[in-house]
C-alpha positions, 0 to 999 in steps of 0.5 A: 500500500505504501508504494502503489496509492490507489491501485491496491486491487491491482497489487498482488504478492506471489512467495513461493509461487504461492498468491497471498490474498490475504490483504490485511497480513503484513509482510512482517506476518509471512516470516519470510527467510534472509533473501527470501524471493516475492514477486508482485505482479502489477495488473492493468486497470479495469476498462469499463467496455464500449460500444462496439465502432465506438473507439475506448481509451486504451484503443489503438488508433487507426494506421496512417497512410504513409508513402511507404505504403503506397512505394510498392503498389505506385511501383507495380502501377509503374510497371504494368503502365511499362508493360502496357506501353511496350506490348503497345507500342513495341518499337519504341521499346529497344530490346535491352530496354525489353531486359531492363524492364524483365530484370526491375518486374522481377526485382519488385516482385521479389521485393514484394513478396519479401514485404508481405511474408513477414 
């Protein structure tokens, strides 16, 4: 009670694997031996249930839509556009450009699988 004011209901003491349930008993009354280990467990405060669909005080905020999350879809869209142009206008793309496009497509594919495999 001295070290956790206002949190007495959330503090539990454990000695030799047994939960000490008697809150009226002092630590001196437990007859702890020299170098005894006493574990203190703090449980989180209980939260009143909220209505579905309304964010509670401890609910996580929606993830922000950042540039990093849009980079891969943007690269895929760009590659799809380049492949469309390559198929529609073959005379503009040389063999080297088509080979580079294929290599870039493989690279983006490997990056996509590596990112979403986690």
